[in-house]
N, C-alpha and C positions, 0 to 999 in steps of 0.2 A: 410367481416368485416374489419374494419379499424384497422391496426396494432397498438397495444399499446394504444387502445382507453381509457381504464380505468387504464393504468399503472401509477405508481407513481414515475418514475425515474424523477429527477429534471432535468432542462435544463442543457446541457453540458455533459450528460452521454449517448448519443446515441450509439447504437451498430454499428457493421460492421467494416470494415477494415479502421481505421483512419489514416493510415500512420504514426503512432507514438503514438497516444492515450496518455498514461501516460508519454511517453517519449518526450512530446513537450519541446522545449528548448527555452523559451522567451529571455534568454540572447544573444543566437546566432542570433535569429530573430532580435533583437534590433539593433545588429551590422550591418546587412544587411540593416535595415531601415535607420540607420545613413548615410551610404554610398548613399542610394537612394535619401535622402534629398539633399545631396551635388550634386548629378548628376542632380537632378530636377532644383535646383536653377542655375545650370550651362547651363540649357536648353538642357541637354542631356536625353530627355524624354524617348526615347526608352530604353536607358541603365538603367534609373530609373525604368521603368517598370519591366525589368528582375530582378532588385535587390529586389524590393517589392515582387515579386512573390517568390524568392528564400527565403526571410524572412518568407513569410507566409507558406512556406514548413516546416520551423522549428517550427513555432506556428501559427495556423490559427485562433487562438482565439483572436487576436489582431485587434480590430476595426481600430486603427491607421494605421495598415498596409493596410487594404482594402481601407480605405479613401484615403491613399497616393497613392495607385496603381490607383485608379479611377482618381484622379487628374492628375497624370503623363500621363495616357492613353488619357485623354481628351485633354491635351495640345499637346500630340504627333499627334492626329488626325487632330489638327488645324494647325499643322506645315506643311511646305512643303513635308517633309519626310513622312508625315502621309497618303498622297495620295496613296503611294505604299504599305500601311500597314507595319506591323512589320516584321522584318526579320525571317527567319527560325530558327535562333539561339534563338530568344526571344520566339517563339512558343514551340520550343523543350524543353525549360527550365522546362516545367511542363508537358511534355509528360510522358507516363508510366502508370502503373496499379495502383490500389489502389484508395480508395474514395477520398483521399486528392489531389492526382494529378488530378482526374477527376473533383473535384470542382474547382481547380486553372485553368484548362484548360477551363472549361465552363465560368468561370469568365472572362478569357482572351477573348474568342470568343464573349461573351455578350458585353464586352466593345468595341470590334471591329466592331459591327454590329448594333449600335444604330440607324442608319438611316433607316435600314430595320426593321420596327417594329415587323413584324411577326417573322423574324429570332431572333431578340433581345429577344422576348417573350419566344421562344423555348429554347434559351440558358439560360435565367434567370431561367425557370423551371428546367433545368438539374442542374444548380448550386445549386438550393434549395434542390433538391433530394439528391445531393452528400454531401452537407454540413451538412444535417440531419444526416449523418451516422458517423461523425468525432468528435462529441462532442465539437463544436466550440463556444459554450456559446453565447455571445452577437452577434457575427458575423452571428450566425444562424438567429437571428431576423433581423439583417441588411439586409441579403440576402432575407429573406421571404418577408419583407415589400416591398422591391424594385421589387421583382419578381411579387408580386401582382399588382403593378403599372404597370409594364411592359406587364403583361397579359391584363391589362385594355386598354393599348394603342394599342393592336393588332388590325389592321383594320378588321380582321375577327376572333372574339374571339373563342377560342376552349374549349369545355366543358372538354375535355381530360386534357389540361393544367391546368385548375382549379382543377380538381379531384386530379391530381398528386401533386399540390402544397398543397391541403387540407391534403393529406396524409403526405407530408414531414413536414408541420407545426405541424400536430398532433404528429409526432415522436419526435419533439422538444419541445412538450408541449406549443405550441404557439396557445392556443385555440381561441383567437380572430381572428387570421389569417386564421386558419383552418376553423372556422364557416363561415367567409366572403367568402373565396374561394368556400366552399361548396355551399353557396348561389348563388353565380355567376354561378356555374355549373348547379344548379337547374334551375336557370332563362333561361339558354340556352337549357336545356332539361327537361321541367316540367313533362314529362311522366315517368321519371325514378324513380319508387317507392323505389328501393333499396338505391338509392342515398339519397332520402328524409329522409329515416330512419336513414342513417348514419349521416346526417347533424343534425338530432333531437338529436342523441347520443352525437355528438360533443358539441351541445349547452348545453346539460345536464351536460357534463363534465366541460365546461366552468363555468356553474353555481355552480357546486361542488367545483371547485377551488376557485371562488370568494367568496363562502360562507364559506369556511374553512372546509368542510365536510370531505376532505381527510385526515385532520389532527386529526379527532376523534380517540381517543385511544392513541395519543401522548401526552407528557407532555404539559398542557395548551391547548389542542386541543379543549376540550369541552367549556372551557371559551372563546375561541376565536370564537367558533360557536355562543355563545350567544351574544357577542359583534357584530358579523356580521349579527344578525337576521335582522336588518333593511336593510342591503345591500341585503339580500335574498328576503325580501319583495319587494324591488325595482326591482330585477330581474324578479320576478314573475309578477309584474305589467307590466313591459316593454314588457314581452312575451305575455300578455293576448290579445286576439283579440278584445273583447268588453270592452273598457275602459271608466270608468266615467270621467267626466271633471276633478274631483279632482285627479284621477289617472293619466291623461294626464299631469296635472301640475306637480305632483311629478316627474314622469318619465322625463320631460323635465328638471326640476331643478337637477336631479341627473346626467343626461348625460351633462348638462351645466357645472357642477362642474368637471366631468371627462375631458371634453374638454378643460377647462381652464388650466387644468394640462399638457395636450397633444395637443396643438393647431395645431401641424403639423402631427398629426397621422390620416391617411386617414379613417381607420375603425371607429375611434371615431367620426370623422366628419360625417360619414355616418349615425351613429346612432343619432347624434344631428339633422341632417337634416330630418331624418325620424320622430323623435319626434316633431320637428316643424310643419312638414306637416300633422301629425296626429292630433295635436291640432288644426291646421287649420285656426287660426285667421289671417286677412289680414296682420298684422305686422309680424306674424310667417313666412308666406310665402315670404314675402319681405326679410326677414332675411335669410331664407334658400337659396333663389336665390343669395343674396349677398355673403354668405359663399362659395357656390359652384363656383361662378365666380372668387372669390379671390384665392381659392385653385386651380382652373384651371389655372389662370395667373401665379401662382407660379410654378406648376407642369407640365403644358401642357398635362395633362391626359385628353383626349377628353371626356371621359364618364362623367366627372364633368361638362363640358360645355353642354353635352347632357341632364343631369339630371336637370340643370338649365333651359334649354329650355322647358323640359317637365312641369315645374312649370308655365311658362307663357301659354303654350297650355291649361293646365287644367283650369287656370283662364279665358282664353278666351272662353272655352267650357261652363263655367258656365254663362258667359254672353249671350252666343247663347241661352242656355236653358231657361234663364230668359226671354229673348226677345221673345222666342217661346211661353211661357206660356201667355205672354201679347197678342200675336197675336191670340192665340187660343181662348182667352176670348173675343176678339173684332176682329174677322176676317176681317171685312170691314173697319176698322179703317186705314187710309193711314199712319198715324204717326206710328202705330204699325208695319205695313209692312215695312216701311222705316228703322225703328230701327233693325227689324230682319234681313233684307237683308244686312245692314251696318255691323252688328255683325258677321253674316255668312261669309261675304267676308273677314273681317278682320281676322278671324279664318283661313280660307284657305290661306290667304297670309302669316300669320305667320307660318303655317304648311309648306308651300312651302319654307320659309327661313330656317327653322330648318332641313328639309329634304335635302335641297340643301347642308348644312353643312355636314349631315350625308353621303351623296354621296361622298362629297369630302374626308372625312376622313375614310370612309369604301368603298373604290372603287370597291373592289371585291365581296361585298355583293350586289347582284343585286336586292334583295327585296326592298332596299331603292329607287332604281330607279323606281320600280313598284309603290311605294306609292307616290313618286313625281309625276309620270305620272298621277296618279288618281286625285291628287289635281290640276294640270293644266287642266285636263279635266273638273273638276267641275267648274274651273274659265273660261271655254270656250276658253282656250288657247290651241286649239288643235294641232297646229303644234308643240309646246314644248312637249306636251303629247305624240305625235307620236315618237319624238326623244327618250324620256326616255323609252317608251315601246319597241322600237327596240333594245335598249341596253339590256333591262331586259329579253327579250324572250329567251335567252339561259339558263337561270336558271331553271332546271327541276322542282323545287319545286313550282314555280308560272307560268310556262309556258302557261298552259291553260287559267288562268285569264288574263295573259298579252295579249295573242293573242285575247281574247274576247274584252278586252278594246282597243287594237289597232285597230280591226276591226270597233269598234263603232267611234273611232276617224277618220278613213279614211271616214266612212259614213257622219260624221258631216262636213267634208271637200269637200263633194259631189264627193267623189271618190269611187262610187258604186262598180266597178269591183274589186278594190283593197281590199275593204271591204269583198266581197264575198269570194275571195281566202283566206283571213286572217280568216274568220269565219270557212271555211272549215278546215284549218289547226288546229283550236282551238278544233274542234270536234274530231280530232284524238289524243288529249292529254290524257294521262292516269289519270290525276289529277282531272278530272271533275266529279262531282256528277250528278245524273239523273236530278236534278233540274237546275244545271248549263248547262247541255246539252240542256235542253228545252229552257233556256233563249237564248242560242247561236242560236239555230234553228229558234227561233222567229225572231231574228235579221237578220239572213241569209234569211228568208222569206221576210222581209221588204226590204232588199237591192235587192233581186231578183225581187220584185214587182216594185221597181224603175226602174230598167233596162227594165223590160217588158213594162212599161208604157212610158218611154222616147224613148226607141229605138224600140218600137213595137216588141219586141223579144218574140215570142210564147214560145220557150223552156224555158226561164227564168220564164214566167208567169206560165207555167204548173208546174214547179218545186216548185215555191212558193205556188201555190195552193195545191199541194200534201203535202208539209210541213204543211200548215195551217190545212189541214184535219187531219193529224196525230196528231197535238196538240190538236185540237178540241175533238178527240176521247179521248185522255188522260185527258184533263182538259177543259171543255167547259166554265168555268169561268175565264180562264186565259187571263188577259188583255183584248184587244178588238179582240180576235181571231175569235170570232163568226161573227162579222161584217166584219172584214177584209177577212174571207174566202168568204163571199158573193160578196165582191168587186172583188176578184181575180177570182171567178168563172165567173162573167160577162166579166172580161177582157180576159180570155181564150176563151170564146165564141165569143167575138168580133174579136179577133185576128184570130180564126179559120174560121171565116165567110168571111175574106178578100181573 
């Protein structure tokens, strides 16, 4: 269960070792910040970094201190001295035990590892976890929002990072960030039922906070609930799966108003894009795409660019479906055939473009290479497909499927022996279902048949006939297995008679 899920502590009253808690000293912090500004203006960026951190040790609640530190760190990294990273003295300024020092240490490491997106995401999550324990007020939201963005930039997003951020945000009563983090974790692991329940409870908590129910029993609490009844209705409608058109209009209007107040807030942008896509008018989809691309250009968070690409793919798939319906109603119409083939090819080319971008931004997630290889295969660009499959074959999650497709690509390139070897390797993979194995064995049979026919190879022909016979026994109606088995039987007899 999530810690403090229904607790009523206001932000800024987190528990744990806060390194000072009620003893925060803003006056002393401001003195350090004043010196830090002077050092920054004198281009002594590393020295300024240390001063900002020392000031935050006195009072970590001051957003100006965090903003100032980030600015000095950014300038330091761009300076000639930044190539060597900060000195040991700067790093040691925030070393030590306690959640406050852990937060500042994580903040330092985060700022020094921005080029390594995975490392930056990990340090950002650590910073969020530590800041959630020290009662840092607005700095907590500052960190949590940017930690969510850092996790989204990770080339290989991690469920554990989102779960940790979800819990840290919940501890700071940042329900919107907690829910969004939980949803990302669920997207990465839809099978986690316990996580799904926790996210539902967080969403309920967010609804209670926005609806004012936690204030019932306090002075003015009930009246506040009455005033917020329309807000509660809006939340209920937003969460409903089957929405009427009127509901979709109201949900969009409510989120639009919220977005106008916080145009740079990514979770709010996400809700607006979702509302636009749910209503689904052509103008809505175009606006959603435009919003995502503008946000991507500002933030460079690749997931925004990825979501924008998914809108274009969805639009293209609709055009393919419509063209297919036209072709099905007039299968001999040459115009219908041409339109369908044109739209189908356009979709594949668009998917190739988007998948190439995914491969570039998620180089360690080999599943994108597998999907890119599949699209190249469908476009009959077999050599490009082979290159992608060869890169993807080391991923155990898709190894069998990759090897099967790789074998088919070799076969299309008239490389029968290479396809035979690859099909055999695919059959050894543990991730294949019985149906998958039958498909591979059929393709292996076809490749062996080609070798038997072209090279007059009796052993290859006999193995092909044996495989065909086994498939025939299991499923006589499978593809052309009955007629193929007869052809192979004659081929074997012919080769034996020589």
